[in-house]
C-alpha positions in Angstrom: 0.4 0.1 -0.4 1.4 3.2 -0.6 -0.1 6.6 1.6 1.2 9.8 1.0 2.7 11.5 3.9 3.7 15.1 5.0 6.8 15.1 6.2 8.8 17.9 8.7 12.1 17.9 10.4 11.9 20.1 13.5 15.3 20.4 15.4 16.4 20.7 19.0 19.3 21.5 19.5 21.7 19.5 17.3 19.4 16.7 16.9 16.9 16.8 13.7 13.7 14.6 13.8 12.1 13.3 11.0 8.4 13.8 11.3 5.3 12.1 9.4 1.8 12.4 9.2 -1.0 11.2 6.8 -1.8 13.7 3.7 -5.3 12.8 4.3 -6.9 11.9 8.1 -8.2 9.2 8.5 -11.8 10.4 8.9 -13.9 7.8 10.1 -10.9 6.5 13.0 -10.8 8.0 16.8 -8.9 7.0 19.7 -10.2 8.3 23.2 -9.1 8.2 26.1 -12.1 7.3 28.6 -10.6 7.8 31.9 -7.3 9.5 31.4 -4.8 6.3 31.9 -2.6 4.8 29.3 -5.4 2.9 27.4 -8.3 3.7 24.9 -10.8 2.7 22.5 -10.0 2.6 19.2 -12.8 2.4 16.3 -12.7 2.8 12.7 -13.6 1.5 9.4 -11.8 -0.5 7.1 -10.3 2.1 5.2 -9.2 4.2 8.4 -7.6 1.1 9.9 -5.8 -0.5 6.9 -4.2 3.1 6.8 -3.6 2.8 10.0 -2.0 -0.6 10.2 0.2 0.7 7.4 1.5 3.3 9.0 2.2 1.4 11.9 4.3 -0.9 9.8 6.4 2.2 8.6 7.2 3.6 12.1 8.3 0.2 12.7 10.5 -0.6 9.9 11.4 2.9 10.0 13.2 4.0 13.3 14.6 7.4 12.9 11.4 8.4 11.7 8.2 9.9 14.3 4.6 9.3 12.9 1.9 11.5 14.2 -1.8 10.6 13.4 -4.0 13.6 14.0 -7.2 11.5 15.3 -8.4 14.5 17.4 -10.2 16.0 14.0 -11.9 12.5 12.7 -15.9 12.3 13.1 -16.2 11.9 16.7 -17.7 8.5 17.7 -21.3 8.7 20.1 -20.8 5.2 21.6 -16.5 5.7 22.5 -16.7 7.6 25.6 -13.5 9.8 26.8 -11.6 12.7 24.6 -10.6 12.5 21.5 -6.3 12.3 21.1 -3.9 12.0 18.6 -2.0 8.8 18.2 2.3 9.0 17.7 4.4 6.3 16.9 7.9 6.2 17.7 10.5 3.7 17.8 11.8 3.4 21.5 15.4 3.8 20.2 14.3 7.3 19.3 13.6 8.6 23.0 9.8 9.8 23.3 9.0 8.1 26.0 5.5 8.8 26.8 4.9 11.2 30.3 4.2 9.3 33.6 0.8 10.4 34.8 -2.5 11.0 33.1 -2.4 11.2 29.6 -0.5 12.9 27.1 -1.1 17.0 26.6 -2.0 18.1 23.4 0.1 17.1 20.2 2.0 19.3 19.5 4.7 15.5 0.1 6.2 12.6 1.0 5.2 8.9 -0.1 5.4 5.8 2.5 5.4 2.1 1.9 
């Protein structure tokens, strides 16, 4: 599957990171954080979940890339409790460790295979 993505290269001091986002949002796919814990509800249609699987695969094979999937702007699901959140996929060696405590705050033309 070919998936068009946007590419950003932010710098933090001497380090440069590669961040990609899907070009088209996953409209019918949502991730909700119901209780502020580290688990949630992931709901979506076939197209959105298969594109999300492609992004997971891309993040797994590309160790130096952070994949940001903006899911807050997708269509809300009434049967999924909680607040919609974004999804960030990064390799453990990238050093992107989620903060301890209650959830994480707001999330701050290439092709991926």
